[in-house]
C-alpha positions in Angstrom: 99.0 118.2 84.8 95.6 120.5 83.7 94.5 121.4 87.0 92.3 124.5 86.6 88.7 123.2 86.7 88.2 127.0 84.2 89.9 125.2 81.6 89.1 121.1 82.0 85.7 122.6 81.7 85.8 124.4 78.5 88.1 121.1 77.2 85.0 118.6 78.4 82.2 121.2 76.0 84.8 121.3 73.2 84.5 117.7 73.4 81.4 118.3 73.3 80.8 120.2 70.5 83.0 118.0 68.7 81.1 115.0 69.3 77.0 115.7 69.3 76.4 111.8 69.1 77.8 111.3 72.3 75.1 113.6 74.0 72.3 111.9 72.2 73.8 108.7 73.3 73.9 110.8 77.2 70.5 111.9 76.5 68.9 108.4 75.8 70.5 107.3 78.6 73.4 105.5 77.7 76.4 105.6 79.8 78.7 107.7 77.9 81.4 108.9 80.8 83.9 106.6 80.0 84.5 107.6 75.8 83.9 111.3 76.9 87.1 110.7 79.3 88.7 109.1 76.2 88.1 111.7 74.0 89.2 114.5 76.5 92.4 112.3 77.9 93.7 111.6 73.7 92.1 115.3 73.2 95.3 116.8 75.8 97.4 113.8 75.8 96.8 112.6 79.1 97.1 115.9 81.1 94.5 116.5 82.8 93.7 115.5 86.5 91.8 112.0 85.6 89.7 113.2 88.8 88.8 116.7 88.7 87.8 116.4 85.0 85.7 113.0 85.8 83.7 115.6 88.8 83.5 118.2 86.0 82.7 116.4 83.0 79.6 114.7 85.9 78.7 118.8 86.6 78.5 119.8 82.1 76.3 116.5 81.6 73.6 117.6 84.4 73.3 120.6 82.8 72.8 118.7 79.2 
């Protein structure tokens, strides 16, 4: 299980970079958290801690 916030933050940003349309959808007001979490889980084979990942995802989305 991955608990390291810096590593999770890097994974979140990789998913953002790999899926620019999702970022556009977020900026347009759509709720994309669940979709992005799914992409993160897929990318890591479910090895990230969901609670920490959700927190980091929220922080990163606020920066957009």
